C-alpha positions as CSV (number, residue, x, y, z in Angstrom):
1,M,28.6,-1.8,-7.0
2,I,25.0,-1.2,-6.1
3,D,22.5,-3.9,-6.8
4,A,19.7,-2.9,-4.4
5,V,17.7,0.3,-3.9
6,L,15.7,0.8,-0.8
7,L,13.2,3.7,-0.7
8,D,11.2,5.5,2.0
9,L,7.6,6.3,1.3
10,G,6.7,9.7,2.7
11,N,8.1,12.7,0.8
12,V,9.7,10.2,-1.6
13,L,6.9,8.3,-3.4
14,V,4.1,10.4,-1.9
15,F,4.0,13.8,-0.3
16,H,2.3,14.2,3.0
17,D,1.1,17.6,4.3
18,N,0.7,16.9,8.1
19,A,-0.5,20.5,8.7
20,L,-3.4,19.8,6.4
21,L,-4.1,16.5,8.2
22,F,-4.1,18.2,11.6
23,R,-6.3,21.0,10.2
24,R,-8.9,18.5,8.8
25,L,-9.0,16.5,12.0
26,G,-9.3,19.7,14.0
27,E,-12.3,20.7,11.9
28,K,-13.9,17.4,12.7
29,S,-13.2,17.5,16.4
30,G,-13.6,21.2,17.1
31,M,-10.0,21.4,18.2
32,D,-7.3,23.8,17.3
33,A,-4.9,22.3,14.6
34,E,-1.9,23.0,16.8
35,E,-3.4,21.0,19.7
36,V,-4.1,18.1,17.3
37,A,-0.5,18.2,16.3
38,R,0.6,18.2,19.9
39,R,-1.5,15.2,20.7
40,F,-0.2,13.2,17.7
41,S,3.4,14.0,18.7
42,R,2.9,13.3,22.4
43,E,0.6,10.2,22.3
44,L,-0.7,9.0,19.0
45,W,2.1,8.5,16.5
46,P,4.1,5.8,18.3
47,P,1.3,3.2,18.8
48,L,-0.1,4.0,15.3
49,L,3.2,2.9,13.7
50,V,3.6,-0.5,15.3
51,G,0.6,-2.7,15.6
52,L,-2.8,-1.0,15.8
53,D,-5.3,-2.1,13.1
54,E,-7.6,0.3,11.3
55,A,-10.4,0.1,13.9
56,G,-7.9,0.6,16.7
57,I,-6.4,3.6,15.0
58,R,-9.8,5.2,14.5
59,A,-10.7,4.5,18.1
60,E,-7.5,6.0,19.5
61,V,-7.8,9.1,17.3
62,N,-11.5,9.6,18.2
63,R,-10.7,9.1,21.9
64,S,-7.8,11.5,21.9
65,L,-9.5,14.2,19.9
66,G,-13.0,13.8,21.2
67,S,-14.3,13.2,17.6
68,R,-16.8,10.6,16.4
69,L,-15.7,9.8,12.9
70,D,-17.1,6.6,11.4
71,A,-14.9,4.2,9.4
72,D,-15.5,5.7,5.9
73,E,-15.2,9.4,7.0
74,F,-12.1,8.6,9.1
75,F,-10.4,6.9,6.1
76,E,-11.1,9.9,3.9
77,V,-9.9,12.5,6.4
78,F,-6.9,10.5,7.6
79,N,-5.6,10.1,4.1
80,S,-6.5,13.6,2.8
81,H,-3.0,14.9,3.2
82,F,-1.4,12.6,0.6
83,T,-0.4,13.5,-2.9
84,V,1.4,11.0,-5.2
85,H,4.8,12.2,-6.3
86,D,4.3,11.7,-10.0
87,A,7.7,13.0,-11.0
88,V,9.6,10.3,-9.2
89,L,7.4,7.2,-10.2
90,P,8.8,7.0,-13.8
91,L,12.3,6.9,-12.4
92,V,11.4,4.2,-9.9
93,S,9.7,2.2,-12.6
94,Q,13.0,2.1,-14.5
95,L,14.6,0.3,-11.6
96,V,12.2,-2.6,-11.6
97,G,14.0,-5.7,-12.8
98,R,17.4,-3.9,-12.9
99,V,18.1,-3.9,-9.2
100,K,16.5,-5.4,-6.1
101,L,13.9,-2.8,-5.2
102,G,12.4,-2.3,-1.7
103,L,10.3,0.0,0.4
104,L,11.0,0.7,4.1
105,S,8.3,2.9,5.7
106,N,7.2,4.1,9.1
107,T,3.4,4.0,8.5
108,N,0.1,2.6,9.9
109,A,-2.7,0.4,8.7
110,V,-4.9,3.2,7.4
111,H,-2.2,4.8,5.4
112,A,-0.9,1.5,4.1
113,R,-4.3,0.6,2.6
114,W,-4.5,3.9,0.9
115,I,-0.9,3.7,-0.4
116,R,-1.3,0.1,-1.8
117,A,-4.4,1.1,-3.7
118,R,-2.7,4.1,-5.4
119,L,0.9,2.9,-5.8
120,R,0.4,-0.3,-7.8
121,I,4.1,-0.1,-8.6
122,L,4.7,-1.5,-5.1
123,E,3.4,-4.9,-6.5
124,R,6.6,-5.0,-8.6
125,F,8.9,-4.3,-5.7
126,D,11.0,-7.2,-4.3
127,A,10.3,-6.2,-0.7
128,V,7.7,-3.9,0.9
129,L,8.1,-3.3,4.7
130,F,5.6,-1.2,6.6
131,S,6.3,-0.6,10.3
132,N,2.8,-1.5,11.4
133,E,3.1,-4.9,9.8
134,A,6.7,-5.6,10.9
135,G,6.3,-4.3,14.5
136,L,9.4,-2.3,14.0
137,A,10.1,1.3,13.0
138,K,13.0,3.4,11.8
139,P,15.6,4.0,13.0
140,D,15.6,0.6,14.7
141,P,18.5,-1.3,13.0
142,A,16.4,-4.5,13.1
143,F,13.9,-2.9,10.6
144,Y,16.7,-2.2,8.1
145,R,18.1,-5.6,8.5
146,A,14.7,-7.1,7.9
147,A,14.5,-5.2,4.6
148,L,17.9,-6.4,3.6
149,A,17.0,-10.0,4.4
150,Q,13.8,-9.7,2.3
151,L,15.7,-8.2,-0.6
152,G,18.5,-10.8,-0.3
153,A,20.9,-7.9,-0.4
154,E,24.1,-7.0,1.2
155,A,24.3,-3.6,3.1
156,S,27.4,-2.5,1.2
157,R,25.6,-3.0,-2.1
158,T,22.4,-1.2,-1.1
159,V,21.5,2.4,-1.4
160,F,18.8,3.9,0.8
161,F,16.8,7.1,0.2
162,D,14.8,8.8,2.9
163,D,13.8,12.4,3.6
164,V,14.7,12.2,7.3
165,P,18.5,12.7,8.0
166,E,18.3,10.6,11.2
167,Y,17.0,7.6,9.2
168,V,19.7,8.1,6.6
169,E,22.4,8.1,9.3
170,A,21.0,4.9,10.7
171,A,21.3,3.2,7.4
172,R,24.9,4.4,7.0
173,G,25.6,3.0,10.4
174,L,24.7,-0.5,9.1
175,G,27.0,-0.1,6.1
176,M,24.5,1.0,3.5
177,K,25.1,3.9,1.2
178,A,22.3,6.3,2.0
179,E,21.2,9.7,0.7
180,V,18.7,12.3,2.0
181,F,15.9,12.5,-0.6
182,T,15.1,16.0,-1.8
183,T,13.8,16.0,-5.4
184,A,13.3,13.6,-8.3
185,Q,16.1,15.3,-10.2
186,A,18.5,14.9,-7.3
187,F,17.4,11.3,-6.9
188,A,18.3,10.6,-10.6
189,R,21.7,12.3,-10.2
190,A,22.5,10.2,-7.1
191,L,21.6,7.0,-8.9
192,A,23.8,8.0,-11.9
193,Q,26.7,8.6,-9.6
194,L,26.2,5.1,-8.3
195,S,26.1,3.7,-11.9
196,V,22.4,3.0,-11.6
197,G,21.3,5.4,-14.2
198,V,17.7,6.4,-15.0
199,K,16.3,8.9,-17.5
């Protein structure tokens, strides 16, 4: 029996087009988008996910890329790659009050502020864990355990959805049921198979 549903954020509740992000940042810094992507992969993503505040993130990105974005422009550009996944939100809203509902996301302070302002449904979740606030990131088992603790849920009665197979496997390793998220329709089918039906 499933009585808790734990969701990822990126490519589940919102889509993120990182190629667009790197292109926009490249335009602001005079740098090739591929080089921006390399710098994020090599040096920027890890510290952004676990601890830097908004000013620290902007300073690190400006330093690495040689840009001079002020706070307002940085916030706009750094969130320009997000699109809310409108098809999945009605399905998620049907879970509110029926199961324990949680969010487990690797993110940063800038993205978290943008997300909270646009996904007001998160205010109805039983637990919302962002890596930058918890100081932990997937696939660290401690991050998953923290989510289960906040939900007051048992691993065996929890299903986790994430678009990254590695993070799905980490959840399974802790005894959760877990599925790779692909589409809203597949999400609905998976919930129905677990007797947590949505329309």
